[in-house]
N, C-alpha and C positions, 0 to 999 in steps of 0.2 A: 730576762736573766735573773737568776736567784742569787742575791748577794747577802742575805741574812735569813735567819730562821723566821718563818712566818708565824709559827704557833708552837705551843707546847707539844702538840701532836707531831710536828716536824722534828722537834728535839728528841722526842721519844723514838721516832722512827730511826733517826741517826744513831741513837744509843743502841738500838736493836741491831742495826747494821754493824756498828762497832763491836758489839758483843759477839756476833757471828764471825766477823773477820778476825777479831782477836783470838777467838778459839781456834780457828783454822790456822792462823799464824803460829800459835803455840804448838799445834799438832804437826804442821807440815813445813813451817818456815816460809809460808807465803802470806800475802796480805794485800798490800797496797796495789800493785799492778794487777795481780791475778783475781782478786776478790772485790776489793773496795771500789776500784774505778768502775767496773761494770755495774756494781750495785748502785753507786751514786748516779750513773747515767740512766739506769732503769727506774730508780725510785725518786729522783728529784729532777727539777728542770735544769740542772747544771749541764753545760756543754762539756765535751770531752777534755779540752785543755784545763778547764776549771776543776773538773773532777780529779784530774791527775795532780794538780797543785794542792787541792784540798786534801787528797789522800796522802800525799807526801808529808804535809804538815801534821796530819793525824797520826802518822806512823812513828813520830818521835817518841811519844810516851809508850807506845807499844814496844818499840825496840828496847827502850830502857827497862821496862818491866820484864820483858822476856830475857834480856841479858842478865838482870839481877837473879832471876830464878836459875838460869843455867850456870852462872858463876857460883852460886851456892851449892850446886850439885857437882861442880868441877868439870863441867862439859864445855868449857870455853878454852880454846888454845889461843892465849893472848898474843903470842908471837905471830900467829896467823891472822888473828882478828884485827890487829892494829893496822898493818899495811893494807889488808883487804878493805877496812873501813875508810882509810885515806883514799885509796883508789876509787872506791864506790862514791865517796863524796865528790871527788873531782869529776867522775863520770856523770853523776847526777846533775851537777851544775852544767856540764857541757850538753847533756841530753835535754835538759830543760830549755836551754837556748835554742837548740836545733828543733825541739818539739814545738816551740812557739812559732817557728818560721815555716813549718810544714803545714799544708792545708789539713783541716780537721778530718776530712774524709779519708785522705791518704794515711794519716796517723792511725785512725781507727782500723783501716784495712791491715796495716802493718802489725798493729797490736793483735788483731784477731788471728792473723797467720802465725805470728810468733807463739801465741798461746796454743794454737792447734798443734804446731810442731812439738812444743813441750809436752803436750798431752799424749801425743803418739809415742814420743820417746819414753815417757814415764810408763805407759802401758806395755811397751815392748821390753822394758827392763824388769818386769815382774818375773821372778823365777818360775819356771815350769815345773809342775809336780812330777 
C-alpha cells in the first residue's frame, strides 16, 4: 500500500493529475469522484477507498480556489450554496462511513455504474441541431 510519496517523480505525476483534474473541475464542475479517483487508481498503487479519501482531501483547495473565482464574477448564489454545502458536508460524512463498510469491489462497481448513468444522461441532454 502506498502511504507516502516515493520520489520526486511521484510528486510530479500527482501535480500533473491535479493540474488536469483542476482544469476539468473549473470547466465542468467535476473533479474528485469523476476524474481524480480513477486517475489515482490507474496511476498509483492506491486502493479505491484510499483514492477516495485522498481525492476528498485534495479537493478542499480546489473548491476554495474555484469558489473565489466564481465569487469575483458574481456567479455564486450564496443563499443556495450555503445550505447545499451543509447538506453536502453531512452527506459526505455519512457516505464516507458507508463507503468504508462496503467491500471495495462492490464500491467500484457502484461507482462505475453511477458514472455511466451520468454520462448517458449528459449525452442525452445535448440539444439537437
